VEXBA-52613 format. One record per atom (N, C-alpha, C): residue number from 1; residue in three letters; atom name; x, y, z; chain. Coordinates in steps of 0.1 Angstrom, whole numbers, plus 2048, in hexadecimal, padded with zeros to 3 digits. Each point is the difference from the previous one (the first is absolute). Example, Ala and Ser with C-alpha at 12.3 -4.5 7.8 and 13.67 -1.06 7.14 Angstrom:
BEGIN
> resi/resn/name/east/north/up/chain
> 1/ALA/N/884/7C7/84E/A
> 1/ALA/CA/7F7/80C/800/A
> 1/ALA/C/809/80C/800/A
> 2/SER/N/7FC/80B/7F9/A
> 2/SER/CA/809/80B/800/A
> 2/SER/C/7F8/80B/808/A
END
This chain:
BEGIN
> resi/resn/name/east/north/up/chain
> 1/UNK/N/387/139/9D5/A
> 1/UNK/CA/7FF/7F8/80C/A
> 1/UNK/C/7FD/809/80C/A
> 2/UNK/N/807/80C/800/A
> 2/UNK/CA/7FE/80A/80B/A
> 2/UNK/C/7F1/805/800/A
> 3/UNK/N/7FB/802/7F4/A
> 3/UNK/CA/7F2/805/7FF/A
> 3/UNK/C/7F6/7F5/805/A
> 4/UNK/N/803/7F4/7FD/A
> 4/UNK/CA/7F7/7F5/805/A
> 4/UNK/C/801/7FF/80F/A
> 5/UNK/N/80B/801/805/A
> 5/UNK/CA/802/800/80F/A
> 5/UNK/C/7F9/80B/807/A
> 6/UNK/N/801/80D/7FB/A
> 6/UNK/CA/7F9/80B/806/A
> 6/UNK/C/7F1/7FF/7FF/A
> 7/UNK/N/7FB/7FA/7F5/A
> 7/UNK/CA/7F2/7FF/7FE/A
> 7/UNK/C/7FA/7F5/80A/A
> 8/UNK/N/808/7F6/802/A
> 8/UNK/CA/7FC/7F5/809/A
> 8/UNK/C/7FF/805/80F/A
> 9/UNK/N/808/80A/804/A
> 9/UNK/CA/800/804/80D/A
> 9/UNK/C/7F9/80E/802/A
> 10/UNK/N/7FB/805/7F6/A
> 10/UNK/CA/7FA/80E/801/A
> 10/UNK/C/7F4/801/809/A
> 11/UNK/N/7F9/7F4/802/A
> 11/UNK/CA/7F4/800/809/A
> 11/UNK/C/804/7FD/80E/A
> 12/UNK/N/80C/7FE/803/A
> 12/UNK/CA/805/7FC/80E/A
> 12/UNK/C/802/80D/808/A
> 13/UNK/N/7FD/7FF/80D/A
> 13/UNK/CA/801/80B/809/A
> 13/UNK/C/80A/7FD/80B/A
> 14/UNK/N/808/809/803/A
> 14/UNK/CA/80A/7FE/80B/A
> 14/UNK/C/7F9/802/80E/A
> 15/UNK/N/803/7F7/809/A
> 15/UNK/CA/7FB/801/80E/A
> 15/UNK/C/80C/7FB/809/A
> 16/UNK/N/807/80A/804/A
> 16/UNK/CA/80D/7FD/808/A
> 16/UNK/C/80A/7FA/7F6/A
> 17/UNK/N/805/7F5/804/A
> 17/UNK/CA/80A/7F9/7F7/A
> 17/UNK/C/7FA/7F6/7F6/A
> 18/UNK/N/7F3/7FF/800/A
> 18/UNK/CA/7FA/7F6/7F8/A
> 18/UNK/C/7F7/807/7F5/A
> 19/UNK/N/7FD/7F9/7F6/A
> 19/UNK/CA/7F7/805/7F5/A
> 19/UNK/C/7F4/7F7/7FF/A
> 20/UNK/N/7F4/807/7FE/A
> 20/UNK/CA/7F4/7F9/7FF/A
> 20/UNK/C/7F8/804/7F4/A
> 21/UNK/N/7F9/7F6/7FA/A
> 21/UNK/CA/7F7/803/7F4/A
> 21/UNK/C/7F2/7FF/805/A
> 22/UNK/N/7F7/808/7FA/A
> 22/UNK/CA/7F2/7FF/803/A
> 22/UNK/C/7FA/7FB/7F3/A
> 23/UNK/N/7F7/7F6/802/A
> 23/UNK/CA/7F8/7FB/7F5/A
> 23/UNK/C/7F1/800/803/A
> 24/UNK/N/7F9/804/7F6/A
> 24/UNK/CA/7F1/800/802/A
> 24/UNK/C/7FB/7F2/7FF/A
> 25/UNK/N/7FA/7FC/80B/A
> 25/UNK/CA/7FA/7F2/801/A
> 25/UNK/C/7F2/800/7FA/A
> 26/UNK/N/7F8/80A/803/A
> 26/UNK/CA/7F3/801/7FB/A
> 26/UNK/C/7FB/80E/802/A
> 27/UNK/N/7F6/803/7F8/A
> 27/UNK/CA/7F9/80D/801/A
> 27/UNK/C/7F7/800/80C/A
> 28/UNK/N/7FF/80C/806/A
> 28/UNK/CA/7F7/801/80B/A
> 28/UNK/C/7F2/803/7FB/A
> 29/UNK/N/7F6/7F8/804/A
> 29/UNK/CA/7F3/802/7FB/A
> 29/UNK/C/7F6/802/80B/A
> 30/UNK/N/804/807/80A/A
> 30/UNK/CA/7F7/802/80C/A
> 30/UNK/C/7F3/808/7FB/A
> 31/UNK/N/7F5/7F9/802/A
> 31/UNK/CA/7F3/807/7FD/A
> 31/UNK/C/7F9/7FF/80E/A
> 32/UNK/N/800/80B/807/A
> 32/UNK/CA/7FA/800/80D/A
> 32/UNK/C/7F1/800/801/A
> 33/UNK/N/7FA/803/7F5/A
> 33/UNK/CA/7F1/800/800/A
> 33/UNK/C/7FA/809/80A/A
> 34/UNK/N/807/80C/802/A
> 34/UNK/CA/7FB/80A/809/A
> 34/UNK/C/804/7FD/80F/A
> 35/UNK/N/809/7F6/802/A
> 35/UNK/CA/805/7FD/80D/A
> 35/UNK/C/80B/80A/804/A
> 36/UNK/N/7FE/806/80C/A
> 36/UNK/CA/80A/80A/805/A
> 36/UNK/C/809/7F7/80A/A
> 37/UNK/N/80C/7FF/7FC/A
> 37/UNK/CA/809/7F7/808/A
> 37/UNK/C/803/805/80E/A
> 38/UNK/N/7FE/80D/802/A
> 38/UNK/CA/802/805/80E/A
> 38/UNK/C/7F6/7FB/80A/A
> 39/UNK/N/7F4/7FB/7FB/A
> 39/UNK/CA/7F6/7FB/809/A
> 39/UNK/C/800/7F1/7FF/A
> 40/UNK/N/80B/7FA/7FC/A
> 40/UNK/CA/801/7F1/7FF/A
> 40/UNK/C/80B/7FB/808/A
> 41/UNK/N/7FE/7F3/805/A
> 41/UNK/CA/80B/7F9/806/A
> 41/UNK/C/805/7F7/7F6/A
> 42/UNK/N/80D/7FD/7FF/A
> 42/UNK/CA/806/7F8/7F6/A
> 42/UNK/C/80A/7F6/806/A
> 43/UNK/N/802/7F5/7FA/A
> 43/UNK/CA/80A/7F6/803/A
> 43/UNK/C/805/7FA/7F4/A
> 44/UNK/N/80D/800/7FF/A
> 44/UNK/CA/807/7FB/7F4/A
> 44/UNK/C/807/7F3/803/A
> 45/UNK/N/7FF/7F6/7F7/A
> 45/UNK/CA/808/7F4/801/A
> 45/UNK/C/80F/803/7FD/A
> 46/UNK/N/809/7F8/806/A
> 46/UNK/CA/80E/802/7FD/A
> 46/UNK/C/804/7FE/7F2/A
> 47/UNK/N/80B/805/7FC/A
> 47/UNK/CA/806/7FE/7F3/A
> 47/UNK/C/7F7/804/7F4/A
> 48/UNK/N/7F9/80B/802/A
> 48/UNK/CA/7F8/806/7F5/A
> 48/UNK/C/7F4/7F8/7FD/A
> 49/UNK/N/7FB/7F9/80A/A
> 49/UNK/CA/7F3/7F8/7FF/A
> 49/UNK/C/7F4/809/800/A
> 50/UNK/N/7F4/7FA/802/A
> 50/UNK/CA/7F4/807/7FF/A
> 50/UNK/C/7FF/80A/80C/A
> 51/UNK/N/7F7/80A/7FE/A
> 51/UNK/CA/7FD/80B/809/A
> 51/UNK/C/7F1/7FF/803/A
> 52/UNK/N/7FC/800/80D/A
> 52/UNK/CA/7F2/801/804/A
> 52/UNK/C/7FD/80D/806/A
> 53/UNK/N/7F4/805/7FD/A
> 53/UNK/CA/7FB/80D/805/A
> 53/UNK/C/7F2/7FE/806/A
> 54/UNK/N/7FD/806/80B/A
> 54/UNK/CA/7F3/800/806/A
> 54/UNK/C/7FE/80E/806/A
> 55/UNK/N/7F3/805/801/A
> 55/UNK/CA/7FD/80C/806/A
> 55/UNK/C/805/801/80F/A
> 56/UNK/N/807/80A/804/A
> 56/UNK/CA/805/802/80D/A
> 56/UNK/C/7F4/804/809/A
> 57/UNK/N/7FB/7F7/809/A
> 57/UNK/CA/7F5/803/808/A
> 57/UNK/C/804/80A/80B/A
> 58/UNK/N/80D/803/802/A
> 58/UNK/CA/804/809/80A/A
> 58/UNK/C/7FE/80F/7FC/A
> 59/UNK/N/7FE/801/7F3/A
> 59/UNK/CA/7FE/80E/7FA/A
> 59/UNK/C/7F2/802/7FC/A
> 60/UNK/N/7FC/80D/801/A
> 60/UNK/CA/7F2/803/7FC/A
> 60/UNK/C/800/802/7F1/A
> 61/UNK/N/7F8/7F9/7F9/A
> 61/UNK/CA/7FE/802/7F2/A
> 61/UNK/C/7F1/800/7FC/A
> 62/UNK/N/7FD/806/7F5/A
> 62/UNK/CA/7F2/800/7FB/A
> 62/UNK/C/7FE/7F2/7F9/A
> 63/UNK/N/7F6/7F9/805/A
> 63/UNK/CA/7FD/7F3/7F9/A
> 63/UNK/C/7F6/803/7F5/A
> 64/UNK/N/803/7FD/7F4/A
> 64/UNK/CA/7F8/803/7F5/A
> 64/UNK/C/7F8/7F4/7FA/A
> 65/UNK/N/804/7F4/805/A
> 65/UNK/CA/7F9/7F4/7FB/A
> 65/UNK/C/7F5/7FC/80A/A
> 66/UNK/N/7F7/7F7/7FB/A
> 66/UNK/CA/7F5/7FC/809/A
> 66/UNK/C/804/7F5/80A/A
> 67/UNK/N/80C/7FA/7FE/A
> 67/UNK/CA/805/7F6/809/A
> 67/UNK/C/80B/805/809/A
> 68/UNK/N/801/7FC/80C/A
> 68/UNK/CA/80B/805/809/A
> 68/UNK/C/809/7F4/803/A
> 69/UNK/N/7FE/7F4/7FA/A
> 69/UNK/CA/808/7F5/802/A
> 69/UNK/C/80E/803/7FA/A
> 70/UNK/N/80B/7FF/807/A
> 70/UNK/CA/80D/804/7FB/A
> 70/UNK/C/803/7F8/7F4/A
> 71/UNK/N/805/806/7F6/A
> 71/UNK/CA/805/7FA/7F3/A
> 71/UNK/C/80F/800/800/A
> 72/UNK/N/806/7F5/7FF/A
> 72/UNK/CA/80E/7FF/7FE/A
> 72/UNK/C/804/7FF/7F1/A
> 73/UNK/N/807/809/7FC/A
> 73/UNK/CA/805/800/7F2/A
> 73/UNK/C/80E/7FB/7FF/A
> 74/UNK/N/802/7F6/7F7/A
> 74/UNK/CA/80E/7FB/7FF/A
> 74/UNK/C/805/803/7F2/A
> 75/UNK/N/80C/806/800/A
> 75/UNK/CA/806/804/7F3/A
> 75/UNK/C/80E/7FA/7FF/A
> 76/UNK/N/804/7FE/7F3/A
> 76/UNK/CA/80E/7FC/7FE/A
> 76/UNK/C/809/80D/803/A
> 77/UNK/N/80D/7FE/801/A
> 77/UNK/CA/809/80B/802/A
> 77/UNK/C/7FF/80B/7F5/A
> 78/UNK/N/7FC/7FC/7F4/A
> 78/UNK/CA/7FE/809/7F5/A
> 78/UNK/C/7F4/808/801/A
> 79/UNK/N/7F6/7FC/809/A
> 79/UNK/CA/7F4/807/802/A
> 79/UNK/C/7F4/7F9/7FA/A
> 80/UNK/N/802/7F6/7F8/A
> 80/UNK/CA/7F5/7F9/7FA/A
> 80/UNK/C/7F8/7F9/80B/A
> 81/UNK/N/7F3/801/800/A
> 81/UNK/CA/7F8/7FA/80A/A
> 81/UNK/C/7FF/7F1/7FE/A
> 82/UNK/N/804/7F9/80A/A
> 82/UNK/CA/7FF/7F1/800/A
> 82/UNK/C/7F3/7FA/805/A
> 83/UNK/N/7FA/807/809/A
> 83/UNK/CA/7F3/7FC/806/A
> 83/UNK/C/7FB/809/80B/A
> 84/UNK/N/7F4/7FC/804/A
> 84/UNK/CA/7FA/808/80B/A
> 84/UNK/C/7FA/7F5/80A/A
> 85/UNK/N/801/803/80C/A
> 85/UNK/CA/7FA/7F7/80B/A
> 85/UNK/C/7F7/808/809/A
> 86/UNK/N/7F6/7FB/805/A
> 86/UNK/CA/7F7/806/80A/A
> 86/UNK/C/805/7FB/80E/A
> 87/UNK/N/804/809/808/A
> 87/UNK/CA/804/7FC/80E/A
> 87/UNK/C/7F3/801/809/A
> 88/UNK/N/7FA/7F5/803/A
> 88/UNK/CA/7F3/800/806/A
> 88/UNK/C/800/800/80F/A
> 89/UNK/N/80B/804/806/A
> 89/UNK/CA/801/800/80F/A
> 89/UNK/C/7FA/80C/805/A
> 90/UNK/N/7F9/7FF/80C/A
> 90/UNK/CA/7FA/80B/806/A
> 90/UNK/C/80B/807/809/A
> 91/UNK/N/80B/7FA/802/A
> 91/UNK/CA/80B/806/808/A
> 91/UNK/C/809/80A/7F9/A
> 92/UNK/N/809/805/808/A
> 92/UNK/CA/809/80A/7FB/A
> 92/UNK/C/80D/7F9/7FB/A
> 93/UNK/N/805/804/7F5/A
> 93/UNK/CA/80C/7FA/7FA/A
> 93/UNK/C/80C/804/809/A
> 94/UNK/N/807/7F5/806/A
> 94/UNK/CA/80B/802/809/A
> 94/UNK/C/80D/7FF/7F8/A
> 95/UNK/N/801/7F6/7F7/A
> 95/UNK/CA/80C/7FE/7F9/A
> 95/UNK/C/7FD/7F8/7F3/A
> 96/UNK/N/808/802/7F6/A
> 96/UNK/CA/7FF/7F9/7F4/A
> 96/UNK/C/80D/7FF/7F9/A
> 97/UNK/N/802/7F6/7F8/A
> 97/UNK/CA/80D/7FF/7F9/A
> 97/UNK/C/800/7F3/7F7/A
> 98/UNK/N/80B/7FE/7FA/A
> 98/UNK/CA/801/7F5/7F6/A
> 98/UNK/C/809/7F5/806/A
> 99/UNK/N/7FB/7F3/7FE/A
> 99/UNK/CA/808/7F5/805/A
> 99/UNK/C/80A/7FD/7F5/A
> 100/UNK/N/809/7F6/803/A
> 100/UNK/CA/80A/7FC/7F6/A
> 100/UNK/C/7FA/7FA/7F4/A
> 101/UNK/N/7F4/7FB/801/A
> 101/UNK/CA/7F9/7FA/7F4/A
> 101/UNK/C/7F8/80A/7F9/A
> 102/UNK/N/802/80D/802/A
> 102/UNK/CA/7F9/80B/7FA/A
> 102/UNK/C/7F1/7FF/802/A
> 103/UNK/N/7FC/7FD/80D/A
> 103/UNK/CA/7F2/801/804/A
> 103/UNK/C/7FF/80B/809/A
> 104/UNK/N/7F5/808/7FE/A
> 104/UNK/CA/7FD/80C/809/A
> 104/UNK/C/7FA/7FB/80D/A
> 105/UNK/N/806/803/80B/A
> 105/UNK/CA/7FB/7FC/80D/A
> 105/UNK/C/7FA/80D/807/A
> 106/UNK/N/7F3/7FF/804/A
> 106/UNK/CA/7FA/80C/806/A
> 106/UNK/C/7FB/7FC/80E/A
> 107/UNK/N/804/807/80B/A
> 107/UNK/CA/7FD/7FD/80D/A
> 107/UNK/C/7F7/80C/806/A
> 108/UNK/N/7F5/7FC/806/A
> 108/UNK/CA/7F7/80B/807/A
> 108/UNK/C/802/800/80F/A
> 109/UNK/N/7F9/809/806/A
> 109/UNK/CA/802/802/80F/A
> 109/UNK/C/7FA/7F5/808/A
> 110/UNK/N/7F8/7F7/7FA/A
> 110/UNK/CA/7FA/7F5/808/A
> 110/UNK/C/808/7F3/7FD/A
> 111/UNK/N/80B/801/7F9/A
> 111/UNK/CA/809/7F4/7FE/A
> 111/UNK/C/7FB/7F8/7F4/A
> 112/UNK/N/7F7/805/7F8/A
> 112/UNK/CA/7FC/7F9/7F4/A
> 112/UNK/C/80A/803/7F5/A
> 113/UNK/N/804/7F5/7F9/A
> 113/UNK/CA/80A/801/7F5/A
> 113/UNK/C/7FA/7FC/7F3/A
> 114/UNK/N/802/808/7F6/A
> 114/UNK/CA/7FB/7FC/7F2/A
> 114/UNK/C/80D/800/7F7/A
> 115/UNK/N/800/7F6/7F8/A
> 115/UNK/CA/80C/7FE/7F7/A
> 115/UNK/C/7FA/801/7F1/A
> 116/UNK/N/806/809/7F8/A
> 116/UNK/CA/7FB/802/7F2/A
> 116/UNK/C/80C/7FD/7F6/A
> 117/UNK/N/7FC/7FC/7F4/A
> 117/UNK/CA/80A/7FE/7F6/A
> 117/UNK/C/803/80D/7FA/A
> 118/UNK/N/80A/801/7F6/A
> 118/UNK/CA/804/80C/7FA/A
> 118/UNK/C/7F4/805/7F7/A
> 119/UNK/N/7F6/7F8/7FD/A
> 119/UNK/CA/7F5/804/7F8/A
> 119/UNK/C/7F4/804/808/A
> 120/UNK/N/801/800/80D/A
> 120/UNK/CA/7F5/804/809/A
> 120/UNK/C/7F7/7F5/804/A
> 121/UNK/N/803/7F3/7FD/A
> 121/UNK/CA/7F8/7F5/804/A
> 121/UNK/C/802/7FD/80E/A
> 122/UNK/N/7F6/7FE/808/A
> 122/UNK/CA/802/7FC/80E/A
> 122/UNK/C/804/7F1/801/A
> 123/UNK/N/80C/7FE/805/A
> 123/UNK/CA/805/7F2/800/A
> 123/UNK/C/7FB/7F9/80D/A
> 124/UNK/N/801/807/80B/A
> 124/UNK/CA/7FB/7FA/80C/A
> 124/UNK/C/7FF/80B/80B/A
> 125/UNK/N/7F9/7FC/80A/A
> 125/UNK/CA/7FD/809/80B/A
> 125/UNK/C/801/7F8/80D/A
> 126/UNK/N/806/805/80A/A
> 126/UNK/CA/801/7F9/80D/A
> 126/UNK/C/800/80B/80B/A
> 127/UNK/N/7FF/7FB/80D/A
> 127/UNK/CA/800/808/80B/A
> 127/UNK/C/80C/7FC/809/A
> 128/UNK/N/806/80A/807/A
> 128/UNK/CA/80B/7FD/809/A
> 128/UNK/C/7FB/7FA/80D/A
> 129/UNK/N/7F3/7FE/801/A
> 129/UNK/CA/7FA/7FA/80C/A
> 129/UNK/C/7F7/809/808/A
> 130/UNK/N/7F8/7FA/809/A
> 130/UNK/CA/7F6/807/808/A
> 130/UNK/C/807/809/80A/A
> 131/UNK/N/80B/7FC/806/A
> 131/UNK/CA/807/808/80A/A
> 131/UNK/C/805/80D/7F9/A
> 132/UNK/N/805/7FF/7F4/A
> 132/UNK/CA/805/80C/7F9/A
> 132/UNK/C/7F4/809/7FC/A
> 133/UNK/N/7F5/7FA/7FC/A
> 133/UNK/CA/7F4/808/7FC/A
> 133/UNK/C/7FB/808/80C/A
> 134/UNK/N/800/7F9/80C/A
> 134/UNK/CA/7FB/807/80C/A
> 134/UNK/C/80A/80B/804/A
> 135/UNK/N/80D/7FE/800/A
> 135/UNK/CA/80A/80A/804/A
> 135/UNK/C/801/80B/7F6/A
> 136/UNK/N/7FF/7FD/7F3/A
> 136/UNK/CA/803/80A/7F6/A
> 136/UNK/C/80E/801/7FC/A
> 137/UNK/N/803/802/7F3/A
> 137/UNK/CA/80D/801/7FA/A
> 137/UNK/C/806/80E/802/A
> 138/UNK/N/80B/801/806/A
> 138/UNK/CA/807/80D/802/A
> 138/UNK/C/809/802/7F4/A
> 139/UNK/N/807/7F6/7FB/A
> 139/UNK/CA/809/801/7F5/A
> 139/UNK/C/802/7F2/7FA/A
> 140/UNK/N/805/800/7F4/A
> 140/UNK/CA/803/7F3/7F9/A
> 140/UNK/C/80C/802/7F7/A
> 141/UNK/N/807/7F5/7FD/A
> 141/UNK/CA/80C/801/7F7/A
> 141/UNK/C/7FF/7F4/7F7/A
> 142/UNK/N/802/802/7F3/A
> 142/UNK/CA/800/7F6/7F6/A
> 142/UNK/C/80E/7FF/7FA/A
> 143/UNK/N/805/7F4/800/A
> 143/UNK/CA/80E/7FF/7FB/A
> 143/UNK/C/802/7F2/7FA/A
> 144/UNK/N/804/7FF/7F4/A
> 144/UNK/CA/801/7F3/7F9/A
> 144/UNK/C/7F3/7F9/7FF/A
> 145/UNK/N/7FF/7F4/807/A
> 145/UNK/CA/7F3/7F9/800/A
> 145/UNK/C/7FC/7FF/80F/A
> 146/UNK/N/803/80B/808/A
> 146/UNK/CA/7FC/800/80E/A
> 146/UNK/C/7F8/80C/803/A
> 147/UNK/N/7F9/7FF/80B/A
> 147/UNK/CA/7F7/80B/805/A
> 147/UNK/C/801/800/80F/A
> 148/UNK/N/803/80C/806/A
> 148/UNK/CA/801/801/80E/A
> 148/UNK/C/7F6/80B/804/A
> 149/UNK/N/7F8/7FE/80A/A
> 149/UNK/CA/7F5/809/804/A
> 149/UNK/C/803/804/80F/A
> 150/UNK/N/800/80D/803/A
> 150/UNK/CA/801/804/80E/A
> 150/UNK/C/7F2/806/804/A
> 151/UNK/N/7FB/7FA/80B/A
> 151/UNK/CA/7F2/804/804/A
> 151/UNK/C/801/808/80D/A
> 152/UNK/N/7F5/807/802/A
> 152/UNK/CA/7FE/807/80D/A
> 152/UNK/C/7FC/7F5/80A/A
> 153/UNK/N/807/7FF/80B/A
> 153/UNK/CA/7FE/7F6/80A/A
> 153/UNK/C/7FC/805/80D/A
> 154/UNK/N/7FE/7F7/80A/A
> 154/UNK/CA/7FC/804/80D/A
> 154/UNK/C/80C/802/80A/A
> 155/UNK/N/80B/7F9/7FE/A
> 155/UNK/CA/80B/802/809/A
> 155/UNK/C/80A/80A/7FB/A
> 156/UNK/N/804/80A/809/A
> 156/UNK/CA/80A/80A/7FB/A
> 156/UNK/C/80E/7FA/7FE/A
> 157/UNK/N/807/805/7F6/A
> 157/UNK/CA/80D/7FB/7FD/A
> 157/UNK/C/80A/80A/807/A
> 158/UNK/N/80D/7FC/800/A
> 158/UNK/CA/80A/809/806/A
> 158/UNK/C/800/80E/7FA/A
> 159/UNK/N/7FC/802/7F4/A
> 159/UNK/CA/800/80D/7F9/A
> 159/UNK/C/7F4/808/804/A
> 160/UNK/N/7F7/7FA/807/A
> 160/UNK/CA/7F4/807/804/A
> 160/UNK/C/7F4/7FE/7F6/A
> 161/UNK/N/803/7F9/7F5/A
> 161/UNK/CA/7F5/7FD/7F7/A
> 161/UNK/C/7FA/7F3/803/A
> 162/UNK/N/7F4/7FE/7FC/A
> 162/UNK/CA/7F9/7F4/802/A
> 162/UNK/C/800/7F8/7F3/A
> 163/UNK/N/807/7F5/7FF/A
> 163/UNK/CA/800/7FA/7F3/A
> 163/UNK/C/802/7F1/802/A
> 164/UNK/N/7FB/7F9/7F6/A
> 164/UNK/CA/802/7F1/7FE/A
> 164/UNK/C/803/7FE/7F2/A
> 165/UNK/N/808/7F6/7FD/A
> 165/UNK/CA/804/7FD/7F2/A
> 165/UNK/C/7FA/7F3/7FB/A
> 166/UNK/N/7FC/800/7F4/A
> 166/UNK/CA/7FB/7F3/7F9/A
> 166/UNK/C/807/800/7F3/A
> 167/UNK/N/805/7F4/7FC/A
> 167/UNK/CA/807/7FF/7F4/A
> 167/UNK/C/7FD/7F4/7F7/A
> 168/UNK/N/800/802/7F3/A
> 168/UNK/CA/7FF/7F6/7F7/A
> 168/UNK/C/80E/800/7F9/A
> 169/UNK/N/80A/7F9/807/A
> 169/UNK/CA/80E/802/7FD/A
> 169/UNK/C/806/7F4/7F9/A
> 170/UNK/N/7F9/7F5/7FE/A
> 170/UNK/CA/806/7F5/7FA/A
> 170/UNK/C/801/802/7F1/A
> 171/UNK/N/809/7FA/7F9/A
> 171/UNK/CA/802/801/7F2/A
> 171/UNK/C/7F3/7FD/7F9/A
> 172/UNK/N/7FB/808/7F8/A
> 172/UNK/CA/7F4/7FE/7F8/A
> 172/UNK/C/7F3/802/809/A
> 173/UNK/N/801/806/80B/A
> 173/UNK/CA/7F4/802/809/A
> 173/UNK/C/7F6/809/7F9/A
> 174/UNK/N/804/80A/7F9/A
> 174/UNK/CA/7F7/809/7F9/A
> 174/UNK/C/7FB/7F8/7F4/A
> 175/UNK/N/809/7F9/7F9/A
> 175/UNK/CA/7FC/7F9/7F4/A
> 175/UNK/C/7F6/7F5/803/A
> 176/UNK/N/800/7F9/80B/A
> 176/UNK/CA/7F7/7F5/802/A
> 176/UNK/C/7F5/803/80B/A
> 177/UNK/N/802/80B/807/A
> 177/UNK/CA/7F6/803/80B/A
> 177/UNK/C/802/7F8/80C/A
> 178/UNK/N/80B/7F8/800/A
> 178/UNK/CA/803/7F7/80C/A
> 178/UNK/C/80B/806/808/A
> 179/UNK/N/802/7FB/80C/A
> 179/UNK/CA/80B/804/808/A
> 179/UNK/C/7FD/80C/809/A
> 180/UNK/N/7F4/804/802/A
> 180/UNK/CA/7FD/80B/808/A
> 180/UNK/C/800/7FD/80F/A
> 181/UNK/N/808/807/807/A
> 181/UNK/CA/801/7FE/80F/A
> 181/UNK/C/7FF/80D/807/A
> 182/UNK/N/7FD/7FF/80C/A
> 182/UNK/CA/800/80D/808/A
> 182/UNK/C/806/7FD/80E/A
> 183/UNK/N/806/80B/805/A
> 183/UNK/CA/806/7FE/80D/A
> 183/UNK/C/804/80E/806/A
> 184/UNK/N/804/801/80C/A
> 184/UNK/CA/804/80C/806/A
> 184/UNK/C/80D/805/7FB/A
> 185/UNK/N/802/80D/800/A
> 185/UNK/CA/80C/806/7FC/A
> 185/UNK/C/809/804/80C/A
END
């Protein structure tokens, strides 16, 4: 009985007053296909979900392909490629992340938003509005099924920055493309 008990706990590791066991969930199968991760931007979905990679336009890299359209590669946490999407925006990537529905949300500096599936299919595309496009997006935040965009604006704020906020903050706003509103911050 003592031998059985010691074999059952031999893989456990002490961490303070508690013991933990590590189990292999899956083998890592990352095949980068020549991708240098240092020149990529990445965003991972919560709880070990998919990981998206795109070339970091803020870094100087040698472009070896004939196309310069950014390619978004989507991988499982194990590294297996799930899909590829072409991000056809002429603007600069401001923010990207995963919604609660595991949809990749990509926001550019003109307030255009593209939503992709985990397999790289474009599900929908919408704009945060003409006012946001004119002002330009300074920052954005994706959380749950909501999207908030901070724009460069005309009126100075108490912090000395010039900003206006626009939000798609109602439940399911990203999922349906509805609920977009804008207003001063």
